[in-house]
N, C-alpha and C positions, 0 to 999 in steps of 0.2 A: 530463608522464607519458604514455607511449604508450597509445593507445586500442585496444581489441580489438573485433572484430565481435561477440564473445560478449556485450559490454555491451548492444548494441542488441537482441539476441535476447531479452534479459531484460525488455524493456519489454512490459507487458501490452497486448494489442490489445483492441479492443472496449470501451474505457473512455474517456469524455469527462466532464470536470468543469468547470463554469463557476460563477463567483461574480458575481452582479449587484449593483452598488451605485449605479448611475446609471440614472435613468428612461429615458435615451436608448438604453440597451443593450437594452431589452426587445423592441423591434420586430424585432431580427435574431437573437434567441436561437435560434429554431427552425432556422436555417440551419446550426447547429453539429451537428445530430443527423440521423440518417436513420431510416427505417422499421424497421430491425433493432434499434434501441435500445429497451429497456425503460427508462422514465424515472422519476426520483425528483425531486420538487420539495420543497424545505425552506425555509420562510419564517421569517426571524428578525425582520425589521422591516418595517412597512408592510402594506398590503393590495393585492392584485393579482388581476386577473380572468384566468382561463384558459378558452378556448373549446375544447371537445372535441367533435368531430363536430357542430358547430353549436350545442352546448348550453353556456351560460356557467356557470362555477363560480367561486366566490370563495375565495381562499386568504388565510388570516390568520396572524399570528405564532404560532409553536408548532404549525403544522399541517404534516403530511407527506402528500404526495400521491404514490401509486404509479400510474403510467400504463402500461398494456400496450403492446406493440409494435404497429406498424401503424395506430395511430389518427391521424387528422388533428387537429392542435391548433395553437394560437398564443396568445401572451400579448398582452393588450391593454395599450397604453401606460398608465403610471401617472403621475398628476400629483403624487403624494405620494412622499417619500423611501422607498426600499425597500432591503432587504438579503436576499438569498436565495441558496441553492446549488442547482444543478441537476446531476444525474448521469445519464449515459446508459450503459447496460450492454447489450452484445450477449451474451445468455446462451450462445450456441454458442461464441463465442470465449473468454468468461470460463471456461467449463468446460474448454475445451481447453488454456488457458494455466496453470491452477492444478492442483496435484496433491492438494490436501487434499480430504477428503470434504465437499462443500458440500451445503446443504439443497436438494435437487432440488425438493421440494414448494414452496419459496419462489416459484420462477418459475411453477409451475403455478397458485398462488394469484394471482400478479401478472398472469397472462394472462387471468384471468376477467373482470375489470372494473376501472375506475378505483377506487382505494381511498384514502380519506382517514383518517389516524390523528392523534389529538390527542396531543401530547407534553408531558411534564413539563419544567420548566426544565432539570433535570439531563440529561434525555435529549436535549433540543435542543442544549445546549452540547457534549455528548459527540459527537453525530453531526457537528456543524459542525467540531469540532476534528479528527475523523477524516477528514472530506472535505478539509480544508486540508492535512493531512499527505499524503494520497493524491495530491492535485493536484501537490504539489511533487515527487513522485517519478515522475510520468508522463513529463515531459521535463526531467530534471535538468540543471543547468548543467554539472556534471562527472559524467558517467555512471560508475557503478561496479557491481561485483557486488552490493554491499549494497543498492543501490537496488531491484533486482528482488525481493529478499527482503522488504524493507519493504513494497513495493507489493503483493505477493501476500498477505502476512499481513494487510495492511490491508483488502484486498478480502474475504478470508475472514472477518474480524471484521465488516465492514459487512453482509455477507449474513446471517450468523448473527444479528446484532442486529436486522435487519429482520424476519427470520423470527420472532424472539421477540416483537417489537412487534405483528406481525400476530396472533399467537396468545395475547397476554396476555388473561387472562380478566376482569380488573377493573383499576380505576385504581391499585390498590396494587401491582400487578406492575410492576417496573421492568425496564430492559434487563439482560440477563444478564451476570454476571461482569465488570462494567465495570472494577472495580479491577484485577483480574488481567490482563485484556486490555489495558488502557491501560498497565500497567507493561511488558508485552511490547513494545508498540508504541514506548514511550519508549526501551526498551533497544535495539530495532532501529534507531531513529533515531540514537541516540548511537553505536551500532556503525558505522553508515554514515559518521559523521563522524570517528571516532577509531580505527577498527580498525587502521590502518596504523601508528599510533604507540603505542597503548595495548592491550597484550595480556593484561592481568590483569583478572579478574572484579571484584576489589576496586575498581578505578577506576570502573567503571560503577555498582557498588553505592553508592559514595560520592556520585556525581552524582545518583542516584535516591533517596538518603537511606534505604536499606535495607541489611540485612546481606548479605554475599556468599552465605551459605547460603540466605537467603530468596529472593534474586534467582534463583539457580540452580534452586531448587525450583519457583518460579512459571513460569520459562521452560520447564523440562522438562514441567511439567503441561500447558501450552498448546501447546507445539511438538513435544514428544517428544525434544528434545535439550537438554542443559545449556547454560548461558551460555558455558562454556569451549569446548564443541564448536562453537558458532556462531562464536566468535572464530577458532578454528583453521581451520574450513572456509573462512571468508572469506579468511584469509591464504593458504591453499593455492590457492584459485581465482585470486586475484590474482597469486600467485607464478607459477602455470602460464601465465597470460595474458602476464605480463611476460617469461617465459622463451621465449615464441614470438617475441619481438622481438630487438633487437640489444644491449640493455643488458648490461653485465658482471654477473657474480654479485655482485660487491662493490656495484655501483650498486643492484641490486635489493634487496639486503640493507638498504642504507641507506634506500631508499624505503619499505620495509615495517617500519621501526623496529627492526631488529636492530643490535646494537652492532658485530658483526663478521660477515664472510662465513662464518666457521666456525659461528657460532651459527645463522645462517640455514640453512646446509647441513645442520646436525644436525637442526633442526626439520623441514626439508623431507623428509629421508630417513626420519625417524621416522614421518611421516604418509603418504609416498608409496612407501616401500620402495625408492626409488632416489635417487641424489644429483641435485641440480639440473643438473649437467653431463650426467649420463647421460640425464635426462629431456629436455633440450634436444637431444641427439644423436638420441634415438629419434624425437622430433617431426620433426626435419629429414629423417631417413631416410624417414619416412612421407610427406613432401611430395614426395619425388622420384619 
């Protein structure tokens, strides 16, 4: 399949995610981040020591550490097995690359001082799962328009969940709207894998074990758009990218899961108000 420059533009800048499972990796971790990164350390297994501005701190399983930008730090080698995730976020680039209303106060709190938060088992597993999905979308094996959407929505969820954790008033308060957010992320991940061949909301609902109406309701609540609109938008963006190349209309229709070129042309014209052929001609004229 032809690749478009627009795929690369959809990668979020200012985001680095590492997973550490070997003690030997600890000594070089700091080389992956720079002073512009606000850092998050999430320990799942083992105990490790982090030195911040020459002061040693211990990190334990189920502990989340938020470290402001510009601090000198390093991890001391661990003799015991460890498993942890580390995230580096450049606030300026993250806010520039995402369009959703993000919690500005989060980074203001993050910048004040190193902050350690104790997590419940459910919170720890949720955040680790979210980080693993995000990491897989930063440098995907096969770039696509859907990758950028999953990545942006995942960052949006991560920041809001961290904001909720910082402000939780007591141990009974859990991370917010986990079920709804996770359903959206699962839908986006499935969409990324199947949108070229599966155009019906019912397919995604079956895979997620919910009804189509429930899926669309949750998706619209958290993203502002229905599941059907997300599918259509991705198909349209991919179709436009392919029309910038040399493939025939029939080939593009086949790649995007339409039975005939006529069915694809009808879908494209309904959503773009011009036929695929006219769109391609207009694009070529603009390039001259």
